[in-house]
C-alpha positions in Angstrom: -66.8 10.7 -99.7 -66.6 13.5 -103.0 -69.9 14.3 -102.1 -69.5 15.2 -98.3 -66.6 17.1 -99.4 -68.2 19.1 -102.2 -71.3 19.8 -100.0 -68.9 21.0 -96.7 -66.5 23.1 -99.1 -69.5 24.9 -100.8 -71.5 25.4 -97.7 -68.3 26.9 -96.1 -68.0 29.2 -99.4 -71.8 30.6 -99.2 -71.9 31.0 -95.5 -69.1 33.9 -95.7 -70.6 35.6 -98.4 -72.3 38.8 -97.0 -75.9 38.1 -97.9 -75.6 34.6 -96.3 -73.3 35.4 -93.3 -76.0 38.3 -92.2 -79.1 35.7 -92.5 -77.7 33.2 -90.5 -76.2 35.3 -87.6 -79.0 37.0 -86.5 -80.5 33.6 -85.3 -78.2 32.6 -82.8 -78.0 36.4 -81.4 -82.2 36.4 -81.0 -81.6 32.8 -79.3 -79.3 33.9 -76.6 -81.8 36.6 -75.7 -84.3 34.5 -75.3 -82.3 31.9 -73.3 -81.2 35.5 -71.3 -84.8 36.0 -71.0 -85.6 32.3 -69.4 -82.6 31.9 -67.5 -83.4 35.1 -65.3 -86.7 33.8 -64.8 -86.3 30.1 -63.8 -82.6 30.0 -62.8 -83.4 29.8 -58.8 -86.3 27.6 -58.9 -84.7 25.1 -61.3 -81.3 25.1 -59.6 -83.0 24.4 -56.6 -85.3 21.2 -58.1 -82.1 20.0 -59.4 -80.1 20.4 -56.2 -82.7 17.9 -54.7 -83.0 15.7 -57.7 -79.2 15.3 -57.6 -78.3 13.7 -54.5 -81.3 10.9 -55.2 -78.8 9.4 -57.4 -76.7 6.9 -56.0 -73.3 7.6 -56.8 -73.6 11.2 -55.0 -73.0 11.8 -51.5 -71.6 14.9 -50.9 -73.2 18.0 -50.5 -71.1 20.3 -52.8 -71.0 17.5 -55.5 -75.0 18.0 -55.6 -75.0 21.8 -56.1 -72.0 21.9 -58.5 -73.6 19.0 -60.2 -77.0 20.6 -60.1 -75.4 23.8 -62.0 -73.8 21.9 -64.5 -76.9 20.0 -66.1 -78.6 23.6 -65.3 -75.8 24.9 -67.5 -76.1 21.9 -70.2 -80.3 22.3 -70.3 -79.7 26.0 -71.3 -76.8 25.5 -74.0 -79.4 22.6 -75.6 -82.0 25.3 -75.3 -80.0 27.8 -77.2 -78.6 25.4 -80.0 -82.4 24.0 -80.4 -84.0 27.5 -80.6 -81.2 28.7 -83.0 -81.7 25.4 -85.0 -85.5 26.4 -85.4 -85.5 29.6 -86.6 -82.8 28.9 -88.8 -85.2 25.8 -90.4 -87.9 27.8 -90.0 -87.3 31.6 -91.1 -83.8 31.3 -92.9 -83.6 28.2 -94.7 -86.2 28.6 -97.6 -84.2 31.6 -98.7 -81.0 29.6 -98.4 -82.3 27.1 -100.7 -83.4 29.6 -103.0 -80.3 31.0 -103.1 -78.1 27.4 -103.3 -80.5 26.1 -105.9 -79.9 29.1 -108.5 -76.4 29.1 -108.3 -75.4 25.5 -107.8 -78.6 23.4 -109.1 -80.5 25.5 -111.7 -80.8 22.2 -113.6 -83.0 20.4 -110.7 -86.9 20.8 -111.0 -88.8 21.9 -108.2 -91.8 19.3 -107.7 -92.1 19.6 -104.0 -95.6 18.7 -102.6 -97.4 20.5 -99.2 -93.5 22.0 -98.6 -94.5 24.3 -96.2 -96.7 21.9 -93.9 -94.3 18.9 -94.2 -91.6 21.0 -93.3 -93.3 22.5 -90.2 -94.6 18.9 -88.7 -91.1 17.7 -89.4 -89.4 20.7 -87.6 -91.9 20.5 -84.6 -91.7 16.7 -84.5 -87.9 17.1 -84.4 -88.4 19.8 -82.1 -90.7 18.0 -79.5 -88.5 14.7 -79.7 -85.2 16.7 -78.8 -86.6 18.5 -75.7 -87.7 15.3 -74.2 -85.3 13.3 -74.9 -82.7 16.3 -74.1 -84.1 16.7 -70.7 -84.3 12.7 -69.9 -80.8 12.3 -71.2 -79.3 15.1 -68.7 -78.5 13.0 -65.7 -76.0 10.8 -68.5 -73.8 13.9 -68.6 -72.8 13.4 -65.0 -71.2 10.0 -66.0 -67.3 10.3 -66.7 -66.8 10.7 -70.9 -70.9 11.1 -71.6 -70.6 14.9 -71.8 -68.2 14.1 -74.9 -70.7 11.5 -76.7 -74.3 12.0 -75.5 -74.4 16.0 -76.8 -72.6 14.5 -79.9 -75.0 12.0 -81.0 -78.3 13.7 -80.0 -77.4 16.9 -81.5 -76.5 15.0 -84.8 -79.8 13.3 -84.7 -81.6 16.6 -84.5 -79.7 18.1 -87.4 -80.1 15.3 -89.8 -84.1 14.9 -88.1 -84.6 18.8 -89.4 -82.4 19.7 -92.2 -82.4 16.6 -94.6 -86.3 16.6 -95.2 -86.4 20.6 -95.4 -83.0 20.6 -97.9 -84.9 18.5 -100.5 -88.4 18.9 -100.2 -88.9 22.0 -102.7 -87.3 19.9 -105.6 -88.1 16.1 -104.4 -91.0 14.4 -105.2 -92.6 12.2 -102.4 -91.3 9.0 -103.6 -87.5 10.4 -103.9 -87.5 12.0 -100.9 -88.6 8.8 -99.3 -86.1 6.8 -101.2 -83.0 9.5 -100.6 -83.7 9.4 -96.7 -84.2 5.8 -96.8 -81.0 4.9 -98.6 -78.8 7.8 -97.6 -79.7 7.9 -93.7 -76.5 6.7 -92.5 -74.9 9.4 -94.7 -77.2 12.2 -93.1 -76.7 11.3 -89.6 -72.8 11.4 -90.2 -72.9 14.7 -91.5 -75.5 15.8 -88.7 -73.2 14.8 -86.4 -69.7 16.1 -87.8 -71.6 19.4 -87.9 -72.3 19.2 -83.9 -68.8 18.5 -83.6 -68.2 22.2 -84.8 -70.8 23.7 -82.3 -68.4 23.0 -79.6 -66.1 24.9 -80.9 -66.2 28.4 -79.2 -67.3 31.5 -81.4 -67.6 29.4 -84.6 -70.8 27.7 -83.0 -72.9 30.9 -83.2 -72.5 29.9 -86.9 -72.5 26.2 -87.1 -76.7 26.0 -87.1 -76.9 28.2 -90.4 -73.4 26.5 -91.9 -75.1 22.9 -91.3 -78.6 24.0 -92.9 -76.1 25.0 -96.3 -74.1 21.7 -96.0 -77.7 19.6 -96.1 -79.0 21.5 -98.8 -75.8 21.2 -101.0 -75.7 17.3 -100.0 -79.5 16.9 -100.6 -79.6 18.6 -103.5 -76.3 17.0 -105.1 -77.8 13.1 -104.3 -81.4 14.0 -105.7 -79.4 15.1 -109.0 -77.6 11.8 -108.6 -80.5 9.8 -108.1 -82.5 10.9 -110.9 -79.4 11.0 -113.4 -79.4 6.8 -112.0 -83.2 6.7 -113.2 -83.0 8.6 -116.4 -85.5 11.4 -115.0 -85.3 14.9 -116.5 -83.8 16.9 -114.7 
């Protein structure tokens, strides 16, 4: 529990330093611009298709319900697209610089023994992206179930957070064996951190900074646990 508190508090400290703040601020604005362009292109046809789909569900039956439900689902899809695009930009473009800064400041004792870092990071990010997009689309109808909107996006976003960032946070420093060991032994912990950060994404205004903050939390948590693992194994840090 102390490791989690340290990771969240150090990530908050780093987030609001000028050099880091501007790095994590531009991806959400870039993602917003992309969503606006996509929205202007596909909004009407997508809405029309959803209006045809929703009445086929057994628990709908009124035209106005179908229209509002279709609009709600489409908005939910664009919120997911915004978050995913921001996450992708942070993971691919911003995170390497954040890792260097955090490691130099707080974990300079840790040796870097990563292998095929760029390729592994790219494949992990693209794989998580594909699963997130397909799963997100398939789960959209579930959001119409009362109460599901409080659970489904939280769990799904928590999953993609940990899937994307746990590898990237460790890849430059950990060997393949260390990486596999940490992911296997701390899978539940990484997932809970992912869900906790996903909950912050529901806070207005703050949600613009959440993907960058999430990356920082995972970097701190991952490097803390790598340091502890090497210490337990008697490995030269």
